[in-house]
C-alpha positions in Angstrom: 21.3 -35.0 16.8 19.1 -37.9 15.8 15.9 -37.3 14.3 13.0 -39.6 15.8 9.4 -39.0 13.8 7.2 -36.1 12.7 3.9 -35.5 14.6 1.0 -33.3 12.3 -0.6 -31.4 14.5 -2.7 -28.8 12.6 -3.9 -28.5 9.1 -4.3 -24.7 7.4 -5.0 -23.9 3.8 -1.7 -23.5 2.6 0.5 -24.9 5.6 1.0 -27.3 8.0 2.1 -27.3 11.4 4.0 -29.9 12.5 6.4 -31.5 15.8 9.3 -33.0 14.9 10.8 -35.3 17.2 15.2 -35.8 17.4 17.0 -37.5 19.9 20.0 -34.8 21.2 23.5 -36.2 21.6 23.0 -36.0 25.4 20.2 -38.3 25.0 17.2 -36.1 25.6 14.5 -35.4 23.5 13.8 -32.1 21.8 10.3 -31.2 19.8 10.7 -28.9 17.1 8.0 -26.9 15.9 7.5 -26.1 12.0 5.5 -25.5 9.3 5.1 -27.3 5.8 3.8 -26.6 2.6 3.5 -30.4 2.8 0.2 -31.3 4.0 1.4 -35.1 5.0 4.8 -35.0 6.0 5.7 -38.6 7.2 9.4 -39.3 6.8 12.5 -37.9 7.3 13.1 -37.4 3.0 9.9 -35.4 2.7 11.1 -33.3 6.0 14.4 -32.2 3.6 12.1 -31.2 0.7 14.0 -32.3 -1.9 11.5 -33.4 -4.6 11.0 -29.6 -6.0 10.8 -26.3 -5.1 7.3 -24.7 -3.5 7.8 -21.0 -4.7 9.8 -19.3 -7.2 11.3 -15.3 -6.0 12.3 -13.5 -8.8 15.5 -10.8 -8.9 15.1 -8.5 -11.6 17.5 -6.0 -13.1 16.1 -3.1 -15.9 17.7 -3.8 -19.3 20.3 -1.0 -18.2 21.3 -2.5 -15.7 21.6 0.4 -13.1 18.1 -0.5 -11.4 16.7 -3.3 -9.7 12.9 -4.3 -8.9 11.6 -4.5 -6.1 8.1 -4.7 -4.0 6.8 -2.9 -1.2 4.0 -5.1 0.0 1.8 -5.1 3.0 2.8 -8.5 4.8 -0.2 -9.5 7.0 2.3 -11.6 8.7 4.2 -8.7 10.4 0.8 -5.9 10.2 3.6 -3.4 8.3 4.7 -2.6 4.4 7.7 -4.3 3.5 10.2 -4.2 1.0 10.5 -7.8 -0.9 11.4 -9.1 -4.1 8.5 -10.5 -6.4 7.8 -14.3 -5.2 5.2 -16.6 -5.4 4.1 -20.3 -4.8 4.5 -22.6 -7.8 1.5 -24.2 -9.1 0.6 -27.6 -9.8 2.4 -28.6 -12.6 4.5 -25.4 -13.4 8.0 -25.1 -13.9 9.7 -22.9 -11.9 10.5 -20.3 -14.8 6.5 -20.8 -16.0 5.6 -19.7 -12.3 8.3 -17.0 -12.3 6.9 -15.7 -15.2 3.2 -15.8 -14.4 4.1 -14.3 -10.7 6.2 -11.3 -11.9 3.5 -10.6 -14.5 0.7 -10.9 -11.9 2.6 -8.5 -9.1 4.0 -6.1 -11.3 2.4 -6.2 -15.5 6.3 -6.9 -16.1 7.3 -9.3 -18.4 11.3 -11.5 -17.9 13.2 -10.6 -20.8 15.5 -13.0 -20.0 17.0 -15.2 -17.2 20.2 -15.3 -16.1 21.0 -17.6 -13.3 18.7 -19.8 -11.1 20.4 -20.3 -8.1 19.3 -23.3 -5.7 17.8 -25.1 -3.7 17.1 -22.4 -1.3 14.8 -22.3 2.0 12.4 -19.2 2.7 12.7 -19.4 6.6 14.6 -22.4 8.0 14.0 -21.1 11.5 10.5 -22.5 11.6 9.9 -24.2 7.5 10.8 -26.5 5.3 9.6 -24.4 2.1 12.1 -24.3 -0.3 12.6 -22.0 -3.5 13.9 -21.5 -6.6 15.7 -18.2 -7.1 16.4 -16.2 -10.6 18.4 -13.3 -11.3 17.8 -11.7 -15.0 16.0 -8.8 -16.5 12.8 -7.6 -16.9 10.8 -4.9 -19.0 7.4 -3.6 -20.2 5.2 -1.4 -18.4 4.2 -1.4 -14.5 0.4 -2.4 -13.7 -1.3 -2.9 -10.5 -1.5 -6.6 -9.0 -4.1 -9.0 -10.5 -4.7 -10.4 -7.2 -6.8 -8.8 -5.1 -5.7 -10.4 -1.6 -2.3 -8.9 -2.0 -1.3 -5.0 -1.8 1.4 -4.9 -3.8 3.5 -1.2 -5.2 6.4 -2.1 -7.3 8.9 0.1 -8.7 12.8 0.1 -10.6 15.2 1.5 -7.6 18.8 2.7 -8.4 21.8 1.7 -6.1 21.8 5.7 -4.0 17.4 4.7 -3.4 18.3 1.3 -2.6 21.2 2.4 0.2 18.9 5.0 1.7 15.9 2.5 1.6 18.4 -0.5 3.6 18.5 2.1 6.5 15.4 2.6 7.3 12.9 0.2 6.1 11.9 -2.9 6.6 13.1 -5.5 4.2 13.3 -9.6 3.6 15.9 -10.6 5.0 16.9 -12.4 1.2 16.2 -8.9 -0.8 18.3 -7.0 2.4 21.5 -9.3 1.4 21.1 -8.9 -2.4 20.7 -5.7 -2.4 23.4 -4.8 0.1 26.0 -6.8 -2.3 24.6 -5.1 -5.5 25.0 -1.5 -4.2 28.3 -2.5 -2.8 29.5 -4.3 -6.4 
């Protein structure tokens, strides 16, 4: 597969739609539709998005290690409530750590007490986007409060392994949350 060029199709408020043109092994052209947080994507290097993360995903356990923090959020793209880790965009000038602390506070009212591990790099939805995430695992504490955003409907809670097991069997999850939770309940 050989990269040819990128064609900007539509500019949105938060994402931009592009057609990425490739030459396939058989010589035919492949046009791949995708979206990006980058409003001015032009080169193959920019397509790979190796300059830094766009967003953070926040995996937090309670201080006992017996519970995990999960948001139940109404996701407009699916038209339904979905279980997901707290997450959000990294604002201009923020580090991933500052963004993680801010997003967790905004969405749950909790504070990050400790970050044990940063994973990286990872992509949110490789089937249609080059959005890159920083993902941290740690411990949070404090008192829950409602989301400070009037643009999001979020209900957050601590869940035990037994509760997560039950939810995994019947409720919709974001894939990274589902995968982590499956591994966590079986550890």
